[in-house]
C-alpha positions as CSV (number, residue, x, y, z in Angstrom):
1,V,-13.8,-57.4,20.3
2,N,-13.5,-54.3,18.2
3,P,-16.9,-53.8,16.6
4,L,-15.3,-52.1,13.6
5,N,-13.9,-55.5,12.6
6,D,-17.5,-56.6,12.1
7,Y,-18.9,-53.3,10.7
8,S,-16.3,-52.3,8.2
9,E,-18.8,-49.8,6.5
10,L,-19.4,-48.1,9.9
11,K,-15.6,-47.9,10.3
12,K,-15.4,-46.1,6.9
13,L,-17.9,-43.5,8.2
14,I,-16.1,-43.0,11.5
15,E,-12.8,-42.5,9.6
16,K,-14.3,-39.4,7.9
17,F,-14.1,-37.5,11.2
18,E,-11.2,-36.4,13.3
19,K,-13.7,-36.3,16.2
20,L,-17.3,-37.1,16.3
21,K,-20.5,-37.6,18.2
22,L,-22.2,-41.0,17.6
23,I,-25.5,-42.3,19.0
24,D,-26.7,-45.9,19.1
25,V,-30.5,-45.9,19.1
26,G,-31.8,-49.0,20.8
27,C,-28.4,-49.9,22.3
28,G,-29.5,-52.8,24.4
29,G,-26.7,-53.9,26.8
30,G,-24.4,-51.3,25.3
31,W,-21.9,-53.6,23.5
32,L,-21.4,-51.4,20.5
33,V,-21.3,-48.1,22.5
34,N,-18.9,-49.4,25.2
35,S,-16.7,-51.0,22.6
36,L,-16.4,-47.8,20.5
37,A,-15.6,-45.9,23.7
38,Y,-12.9,-48.4,24.6
39,Y,-11.2,-48.6,21.2
40,L,-11.6,-45.0,19.9
41,K,-11.3,-43.2,23.3
42,D,-10.7,-39.5,22.7
43,K,-11.8,-39.6,19.1
44,I,-15.5,-40.3,19.8
45,E,-18.2,-39.0,22.1
46,V,-20.6,-41.9,22.1
47,T,-24.1,-42.3,23.5
48,G,-26.5,-45.2,23.8
49,I,-30.2,-44.9,24.4
50,D,-32.8,-47.6,25.1
51,F,-36.3,-47.8,26.4
52,N,-35.5,-50.6,28.8
53,P,-33.9,-49.4,32.1
54,K,-32.5,-52.9,32.9
55,V,-30.3,-53.1,29.8
56,I,-29.1,-49.5,30.5
57,D,-28.2,-50.5,34.0
58,Y,-26.2,-53.4,32.6
59,A,-24.5,-51.1,30.1
60,N,-23.5,-48.6,32.8
61,T,-22.1,-51.5,34.9
62,I,-19.7,-52.4,32.1
63,K,-18.9,-48.7,31.5
64,Q,-17.9,-48.3,35.2
65,R,-15.9,-51.5,35.3
66,L,-13.8,-50.4,32.3
67,N,-13.7,-46.7,33.3
68,L,-15.2,-45.6,30.0
69,K,-16.5,-42.2,28.9
70,S,-19.6,-43.7,27.2
71,N,-23.0,-42.2,28.0
72,F,-26.2,-44.1,28.4
73,Q,-29.8,-42.9,28.8
74,V,-33.2,-44.5,29.3
75,A,-35.1,-42.7,26.5
76,D,-38.0,-43.0,24.2
77,L,-37.1,-42.6,20.5
78,F,-40.4,-40.9,19.9
79,S,-39.6,-38.1,22.4
80,L,-35.9,-37.4,22.0
81,N,-34.2,-34.1,22.8
82,E,-34.0,-32.7,19.3
83,K,-31.5,-30.0,20.3
84,E,-28.7,-32.5,20.6
85,K,-27.3,-33.5,17.2
86,F,-25.0,-36.3,16.1
87,D,-22.5,-37.0,13.3
88,I,-23.4,-40.7,13.0
89,I,-26.7,-42.2,14.1
90,V,-26.7,-46.0,14.4
91,S,-29.7,-48.3,14.8
92,L,-29.4,-52.0,14.2
93,G,-32.2,-54.4,14.5
94,V,-34.4,-52.1,16.6
95,L,-36.8,-49.9,14.7
96,H,-38.7,-52.8,13.1
97,H,-39.9,-53.6,16.7
98,T,-41.4,-50.2,17.3
99,N,-45.1,-49.4,16.7
100,N,-44.3,-47.3,13.6
101,C,-41.0,-48.0,11.9
102,H,-41.4,-45.1,9.4
103,E,-42.0,-42.5,12.1
104,A,-39.1,-44.0,14.1
105,I,-36.8,-43.4,11.1
106,K,-38.0,-39.8,10.7
107,N,-37.1,-39.2,14.4
108,L,-33.5,-40.1,13.5
109,F,-33.5,-37.3,11.1
110,K,-34.4,-34.9,13.9
111,I,-31.1,-35.5,15.7
112,S,-29.0,-35.3,12.6
113,K,-26.8,-32.5,11.3
114,K,-26.6,-31.3,7.7
115,N,-23.8,-33.8,6.9
116,S,-24.7,-36.6,9.3
117,Y,-24.7,-40.3,8.4
118,I,-27.3,-42.9,9.4
119,F,-26.3,-46.5,9.7
120,L,-29.7,-48.4,9.8
121,G,-30.3,-52.1,10.0
122,L,-33.8,-53.6,9.5
123,Y,-35.6,-56.9,8.8
124,H,-35.9,-57.4,5.0
125,K,-39.4,-58.2,3.6
126,Y,-38.2,-60.6,0.9
127,G,-35.4,-62.2,2.9
128,R,-37.3,-62.5,6.2
129,E,-40.6,-64.0,5.1
130,P,-39.4,-67.5,4.4
131,F,-37.8,-67.6,7.9
132,L,-41.0,-66.5,9.5
133,E,-43.0,-69.0,7.5
134,Y,-40.6,-71.8,8.4
135,F,-41.4,-71.4,12.1
136,K,-45.0,-70.6,11.6
137,N,-45.4,-74.1,10.2
138,L,-44.1,-75.3,13.6
139,N,-46.8,-73.6,15.6
140,N,-48.1,-76.9,16.9
141,K,-44.7,-77.7,18.4
142,S,-43.6,-76.7,21.9
143,E,-41.2,-73.8,22.5
144,E,-38.5,-76.3,23.4
145,N,-38.9,-78.2,20.1
146,K,-38.9,-74.9,18.1
147,F,-35.6,-74.0,19.8
148,I,-34.1,-77.3,18.8
149,V,-35.0,-76.5,15.2
150,Y,-33.6,-73.0,15.6
151,K,-30.3,-74.3,16.9
152,E,-30.0,-76.6,13.9
153,L,-29.7,-73.5,11.7
154,H,-26.8,-72.2,13.8
155,K,-24.4,-75.1,13.6
156,N,-21.3,-72.9,14.2
157,I,-22.5,-71.2,17.3
158,K,-22.2,-73.2,20.6
159,D,-23.2,-70.5,23.1
160,E,-26.7,-71.7,24.0
161,K,-27.5,-68.7,26.1
162,K,-26.8,-66.4,23.2
163,L,-28.9,-68.6,20.9
164,L,-31.8,-68.6,23.3
165,S,-31.7,-64.8,23.4
166,W,-31.8,-64.6,19.6
167,F,-34.5,-67.3,19.4
168,R,-36.8,-65.3,21.7
169,D,-36.2,-62.1,19.7
170,Q,-36.5,-63.6,16.2
171,V,-39.0,-66.4,16.7
172,L,-41.1,-65.6,19.8
173,H,-41.0,-61.8,19.7
174,P,-44.6,-60.5,19.8
175,H,-44.1,-57.7,17.2
176,E,-42.0,-56.9,14.2
177,T,-42.3,-55.5,10.7
178,Q,-40.3,-56.2,7.6
179,H,-39.2,-53.6,5.0
180,T,-37.8,-53.3,1.5
181,F,-34.8,-51.4,0.4
182,K,-37.0,-49.4,-2.0
183,E,-39.4,-48.4,0.8
184,I,-36.6,-47.2,3.1
185,S,-34.8,-45.5,0.3
186,D,-37.9,-43.5,-0.5
187,I,-38.2,-42.3,3.1
188,F,-34.5,-41.2,3.2
189,M,-34.6,-39.4,-0.2
190,S,-37.9,-37.6,0.6
191,N,-36.1,-36.2,3.6
192,N,-33.1,-35.0,1.7
193,F,-30.8,-37.9,2.6
194,E,-28.6,-39.6,-0.1
195,I,-28.4,-43.4,-0.2
196,I,-24.6,-44.1,0.0
197,S,-24.5,-47.9,0.2
198,T,-26.5,-51.0,1.3
199,S,-25.8,-54.6,2.2
200,I,-28.2,-55.6,-0.6
201,N,-25.3,-55.4,-3.1
202,K,-22.6,-56.0,-0.4
203,F,-22.0,-52.2,-0.1
204,E,-20.6,-51.9,-3.6
205,K,-20.9,-48.6,-5.4
206,I,-24.5,-47.8,-6.3
207,Q,-24.8,-47.3,-10.1
208,N,-28.6,-47.5,-10.4
209,L,-31.2,-47.7,-7.5
210,G,-33.7,-49.4,-9.8
211,D,-31.3,-52.3,-10.3
212,L,-31.1,-52.7,-6.5
213,F,-34.8,-52.7,-6.2
214,E,-34.9,-55.7,-8.5
215,L,-31.9,-57.4,-6.9
216,E,-33.5,-57.3,-3.4
217,K,-36.4,-59.5,-4.7
218,S,-33.9,-62.4,-5.1
219,Y,-33.4,-62.4,-1.4
220,K,-36.6,-64.5,-1.0
221,E,-35.2,-67.3,-3.1
222,I,-31.8,-67.1,-1.3
223,S,-33.6,-67.4,2.1
224,I,-35.6,-70.4,0.9
225,E,-32.5,-72.2,-0.4
226,K,-30.6,-71.5,2.9
227,L,-33.4,-73.0,4.9
228,K,-33.5,-76.1,2.7
229,K,-29.9,-76.6,3.6
230,K,-30.6,-76.0,7.3
231,E,-28.5,-72.8,7.2
232,Y,-29.4,-69.6,9.0
233,F,-30.4,-66.6,6.9
234,P,-31.6,-63.6,9.1
235,G,-33.3,-61.6,6.4
236,F,-31.7,-58.5,7.6
237,F,-30.3,-55.5,5.6
238,V,-28.4,-52.3,6.2
239,V,-28.8,-48.9,4.6
240,V,-26.3,-46.1,4.9
């Protein structure tokens, strides 16, 4: 599956370049990296890094099977080689699991060029809290019963192995932080990065950041209403 069908905003960034270097920070099993290497071939030099050697081994297995030019490294985000720079830096659903999300973001700046783009996805403070509270109220239930409740929120996904993986990450994960668009915007702008777009307003043109800071607060009520209807709402947002 071409990942650019799912990430149309990332596609727009990639289309700005004739050729480019892209890195996926916290690439996991390498789906995004290997897919980009497959579909974009000679246009892109793509790298994936992850702290976990097992997922890097898996990513390399797929790379070799498909004879791709993707590059994978076992690496710690907090000790990257700052000499290598990238045109696009992607990190989706990873940095909120580190010990210091703000410092992790600042490390992305260190591998950027003057005109680089960062495509960052994090758990959202307002949108995520009702989900966490929902499962916190089930603390007296077994892991099996919690998983049954989790599956009820994903009526359209039948792949139980995939759901179990998500469940362990989103419900049983030992550590995560949640963040606001305002908070992340402040970090970017204080490091001379311009906020281009965000999923908070469905990637529409930004007229006024203050309006978005108010809009994002409504995500808590949206999350509550979704849960009442037994619908999944991840509480996740993207900033470009």
